[in-house]
N, C-alpha and C positions, 0 to 999 in steps of 0.2 A: 324669463317670465316666471312668476311665483306659482308653484303648484299647491295642491292640497297640503295643509299644514298639520292636520290632526289625523294621524293614522290613515285609515282608508275612507274616512267620512267625506263624501262629496258634499259640497255646500249648495244648499237650496237658495236660489236668488231669484229676483224678479227679471222679467225680460229687459227692463230698463237698465238694471244693474249688469245684465249679461252683455249688452251692446257697449257698455262703458269699457269692457275688457278688450274691445276690438280697436286697434289703433291704426293710424294712417300708414300706408305703404305695406301693410301686411298681406299675406296670402291666406285666403279663407277657403277651405274645402267645405262644400255643402252637400248634405244628403238630400235626396228627393227625386221624384219622377213626375211625369206629367199627370195632371189632374189632382194634385195635392197629395199624392201617395208618398208616405214617409217624409213629408215636407215639414220642416220646422217653421211653420207659417208665422207664428206670433213673433219669433225672434227676427225673421226677415223683415216683417212689417215695422217692427219697432226700430230696427236699424235704419230703415229708410226714413222713418219719421224723425229720428234723431238728426240725420243729416240735413233734412229740410229745415229743422229748427236751429241748428248751430253750425252747419257746414263742416262737421266732423263725424267720422274719420274721412280722410281723403285718399284717393289713389289706391284703392284696394285691388288686389288680383283675386278673381274668383276662379275656383276649380271645381267642376262638377261633371260627372260622367254622363248623367241623364239631362234631358231638357226638364227644367223645373218651372211649372206654371200651368195655367188653364186658359191662356190667351185672353185673360181678363184681369182678375184681382189677386190671384195666387202667384207664388213663385218669385223668381229673380226679378220680375218686373217691379217689385216693391223697391228694388235697389237701382232702378233705372233713372238716376238723377245725375246730370252732368257734374263730374268732379268726384263723386263717391267711388265710382269704379274706374280704374285705369285700364285694366285688362280682364277679359273674360275668356277663359279656356274652357269651352263647353263641348260636351258630346253631342248636343242637339240644341237648336235655337228656336225651333218652331213654336214652342209653348210660351215664349216670352217676347211678344211683338214689340213692346216698348224698349227692351234691351236691344233687340235686333235693329230698331230704328236708330238708336245711338250708334250702332255699328255702321249702319248705312250712311249716317251723317258724319262719320269719321271722328266721333267724340269719345270713342273707346277703342282699344286695340282688340280686335275680334279674331279668335282662333277657334277652329273646330277640329278636334281629334276624335278618332273612333271611340265610341262608348266603351268597348271592351278593353281598349288600350289604357284609357284613363283608369278604369276599374282595376286593371292589373298593375298600373303604376302605383296605386296606393300600397299594394303589397311590396313593391320594390322600395318605395320610400320607407316603409316601416322596417324593412330588413336592411336598410342602408346599402342597397344595391344601386349601381350607377343609373339604372333605368330599365326600360323594356326593349328587348330585341325581338323583332317579329317580322313576318312578311306582310302583316296586315297594313294595307294602304299602298303597297307597291302598284305603280302604274295608274293610280287614281289621283285626284287632286290633293291628297294627303302627301304624296311623293314630293320631296323638295325640288325635284327636277321639273315639276309641273306647277303646283301652287304652295306646297308645304303646309297645307291646312290653314293658310292665312285667308281670312274672309273679307278683309278690307285693306286699304293702302296703309293705314296706321299700324297694322301688324307687321313690323319690320324684322323682329328677331326670328331666328331659325330655331324652331322647337323640334324639328325632325331632321335626322341625318341618314344618308345612305352609307352603309358599310358593307364590307365583304368578309364573310366567314366561310371557311371550307370551300372556297371557290364559288359561293353563291351570294347573291344580293339580299340584304336584309335592311329593314328600317330600324333605326335606333331612336328611341324617345327618352331623353334624359330626365331623371327624377327632378321633382320640384319640392323644395322645403315648404312645410305647412306651419303657419303660426297659430291658426285657429281652425278647429274642426267643429262644425255644427251638425249634429245628428238628431234623430228623433226615434222614440219608441213609444210603447203604451204605458208601462208602469216602471217607476224607479223605486228601489228601496233606499233606505237611509245610507247605505254603503255605496250607492251609485250604480248598483247592478240594474240593467235595463232589460225588461221583458217586452216582447213584440206580439202579445197575444191577440190584439185587435188590429194589427197592421195587415195590409194586403200584400206586403213584400218585405224583404230584409234589405235588399240592395247592397250598398257598400258600408253599412253601418260599422261593422267591426274593423274593416281595413282602414276607413277614415280615422277612426279613433286611435288605432295603433300607429298610423302614419303621423298624425298630429302629435301624439304623445312622444314618439321616438324622434320627432323633429325638434323637441324641446318646446313645443307649443302647448296649448290648452284645448280641452274638449268640453264643449257645452252640449248638454242633451236636453231636448224638450220632450216632455211626457204629459200624459193626460191625468195619471194618478200617481200618488205617492204612498208607498207602503212602508211598514216597519222593517228594520234590518232583519234579514234571515227568513222572511216570510215568502219569498219567491222560490218556486221550485227550480232547482239547479238547471234542469233541462229546458226550462222556459227562458233562462237568461241568455240573451244573444250577445250583449255587450257587457263584459265584466266591469265591475265598479272600479277596478284598479286602473282602468283607462280613462275614467270620467272625472273631471274636475268640478263641474258645476251642473246643477239641474234647474231647469225652468219648468214650472208646472202650469199647464194651460188646460183648465177643465173644459173649455169649449173646443178643444182639438177635434177636428173631423178626420175620419178615416180617408176620405177623398173629398174633392171639392163638391161632389154631388150627394154624399151620404155621411151622416154622423157616424154610423156603424152598421155594417151589413155582415153578419157572421158567416155568410156564404163566401164572401170575398176573402175572409180571413181563414177559410178552411175549417172553421169551428163547427159548422153543420153542413149537411148536404142539401142543396136546393133542388127543386124539380126542374129538370131540363125541359119537360113538357110545357113549362111556363114561359119559355123563350118564344117571343113573337116571331112568326115566319116573315121573311122579307117579301115585299111585293115583287112581281116579275118585271124587274127593270134591269138596267145595265149591270148593276152590282150583283144581282142574283145570277145573271147569265155568266158573268166572268167567274163568280164563285163556283158555279156548277162545273164550268169547263176546267178550271184549275184543279178542282177536287178530283177529276178523273185521272190526274197524274199521281195521286196519292195511293200507295199500296197499303193494304191492311197490315197493321202492326208497325207502320213506319213512324220514325221519330221526326217531327215536323216543327219548323218555326214559321209563324205567321207574322208578317210585318204590319205596320200601322197603315190605316186607310183602307183601300180596296180589299186587301187580303183578309180582313176581318170577316168579310162576307162568307168565306169558306167555312169558318167555324159555325156560323148560323145555318148554312146549308147542310152541314154534316149533322147538326142537332135536329133540324127539321126533317131530314130524310132518314134519321135513325141509325147512323153509323158513327156517331161521335165517339162512342166507346171502343171503336175498332181502330182508332188513330191515336197517336200520342202527340198532342199539341204541346208546344213549349213556347215560352216568351223569354226574351233575353234578360228581363228583370229578375229572373230566377224561378219562374213558375213552371211546374211540370204538371201535365194532365189538365182535365177539365176543359172549359170553353174560354179561350182568350177573349177579353172584352175589347171593343173598339172605341172609337171616338176619343174624347178628352181623357178618359181613364184607361187608355191603352197602356198595357204593362201589368195589369192584374187579370186574374182568371176567375171565372165562375166555377165553383167546385174543384179547386186545385187538389192534386194528390200529394204534392210536395212543394215546399217553398225553400229555395236554396239561396245562399249568398250569391249575388250577381256575378262575382268574379269566377266562381266555380262553374256557373253556366257558360261563361265565355271560354273557360278552359276546355270544356266539352265541345263547344262550337268550333273553336280555333283548331282543335285536333281532328276535325272531320267527323264528329259524332252525328251530325244531322243527315238523315236520308234525303230530305228535301226541304227547301224553304220557298215560301211564296211571299214575294215582296212587291211593294208598289213601284211605279215608275212614272216620273213626270215627263221624261223625254227618252227616246232611243234614237240611235243613228245607224248609218249604213254599215258601220264596223261592229255593231252589237253593243256599243257602249250605252250605259244607262245613267241618267241624271235623276237623282231624287233629292238633291241637297240644295241647289240654288238655281232658280229660274227667274231671269230678269232681276227685279228688285226684291223678290221673295227669298229671304234667307231662312232656310230650314235646318241645314246641317245633316250629317249622316246618321247620327245615333248608332245603333248596332249594325246598320246595313252593311258596312264594309267587312266587319268581322264575319258576319253570317254568309254573305254572298260569295266571299272568296273561298270558303271552305266546305260549304254544303255539297253533298254528292250530286245534287241536282238543284237547279234554280228555275223557278217559274215566276216571271215578272207579270204583274197584273195591273191593268189600267185601261181606261177608256181610250178609244182610238184618236179622238180629238178632245179638246178641252174648251171650256167657257161657252156655255150655251147649248151643249149637246142635249137633245131629247130624243128618246127612242120609244118605240111601242112594239109589242108582239101581237100579231094578228094571225090566227090559224097556224101557229107554230113557225111563223116566219117573222124575221126582224125588219122593222121599218124605221128609217131615219126620219123623224118628224122635223127636227131642226139640227143642222150640222153645227158642231163646235167651231168657233172662229179661230182657234189656235191649233196648228198642226203639232202633233207630238212625235211623229216619226220624221226627224230632221236630218239634214246633211251632217251636222256636227252638233253634239250636245253642248249646252252652256257650261257644264261642269261634269267631269268624269267621276261618278260615284262608283260605278262598276265598269271594269275594263274588259271589253270583249277580247282583246289580245291576250290578256292574262288567262281568261277562261279557255281560250283555244289552246294556249300553251300547256295547260294542265288537263286538257281533254275533258272539260266539264260540260255536261249536257245542260243546255239553256233553252227555255221556251219563253215566248212573249205572248201573253193571252189578253185579247181585248174582246169587246162585245160582238165584233163583226169579223174578226180575223185572228188567226194564230200563226205566229212565225217561229222558226227554229234557227238557232245559231248553226252556221256551217263554216267551213274553212274559207269559203268565198264571200261570206256575208250573210245577211238575214234572208231566209227563204220562207216564202208564204206557203203554208201547208194546208190550211183550212180557211174556209169562209162560211159565214152564217147563211142559212137559207133565207132567201128574199133579198140578199145583198148583191148589188151590181159591182163586178170586179173593177171596172174602169172608173165609174162615177163615185162609188162609195169607198174605194180603197186606194187605187193607184193615184187618182187625182188629189187625194187628201194626204199624200206623202211628198216630202221634198226630194226623195230619191226613189229609184226603181229597184224593188227587191227582186231577188231570184224567185221565180215562180216554179214550184215543184211540178214535175211531170205527173205526179200522182195527187195533184190538188183535189181535195175532197170537201164535202160539206161538213160543218160541225154537226154533231149528233142532234137529231131532232128533239130528243127528250130534254135537252137543255132548255128548250123554248116552250115546254109544256107547262101550263099553269097548274 
């Protein structure tokens, strides 16, 4: 494939011209995270439109560490047309329901590899290493002895191998050649240097560009602004122009799917934490307050998507946010992690790192504690957060984070679908019980291995609005129940298995239930 022909000058082209450079059967690495963060939206939408108009290109392989989309109009859902994509190797699927539907209908080959592994794989590809060797994924559905990260029957190739080194088991993820890397930043100069001054994250921008370039492919960068050569401050340049072949300018580029630009999310100004609205006293706040009691002052913490986001809100409301060091796997350090669709960015971040560097820190045991969501848990302490019934979510950074944090706190409601609770006089009342039991005999998919946690002597808690469980060698032990809750009716009868009941069973602290 032809590269830049004139010195270091990157060529400015339209989005239509850019997608003409993508050909059938190629592998395309895409930058982006949920909620439109760092997402090359215009290029993705243009590629999808081209396929609808002329049925080209066909049979693409997509590679992306993060889930890309907003469950609506953004992200890889723009490419969810039968025939356009042959294989999607994604770190997360939950933000792209149309692509997930193609997977469920066996119209694409669907793979899910840990977010951190894909992120680290870009480094391996760039440096022509054979792949990533890691323990991340052992004894989970990523392990080839279980499911091998295959999310449907059409996914037949083995992308993960078990190997032995030094008498220990490891997983080997072979490198994948990249034909096209599509990234995004804020401003490009005429030399192709890319600054990220308005972005809420950096993600894998540099490593995707290096990986595509060193694979003999091309790099296409979408930006909001175009500047003269040499006018960007050297320290503002995240992706050097020597990696970039083509630039697409989109003046309508949004920082996230919700905001054109918020300087607070970019770390360019500090916003008032006092302006954060407090949560109502519901199951989210109760779980957030109880989980927060496991966090020690000065601790380095990761918060997962969904329910754990309430912990940051509680910390801000109760005035101890600055006593904790919250981090997010997308590379954010400090501040208050945001929840919902734009999970992956932070309000008032102190630092914004390359995503791979964050995972290096996580994988090496740098986290004091992580608080993660749970869709299911079983008698062995396994947790499923990736696939329940027909719902295809994927693991994201969950496996990297949960396998290596010094302490894990899982957060979720006790039952699902229809649960309504109320607090009266500091006591919890179940107004309507959820119709789906979340504490089951066997989880649908092992995203977190209880066995692995026991083998490495990892402390694990399971926090719900009405009960708290602890991992033990014998299985899950009930250690706390909420005031107002009946043990038999509200807990034991709503589980598919009988937990161990602690001889020191106690009530959850009453202050959790005070408005």
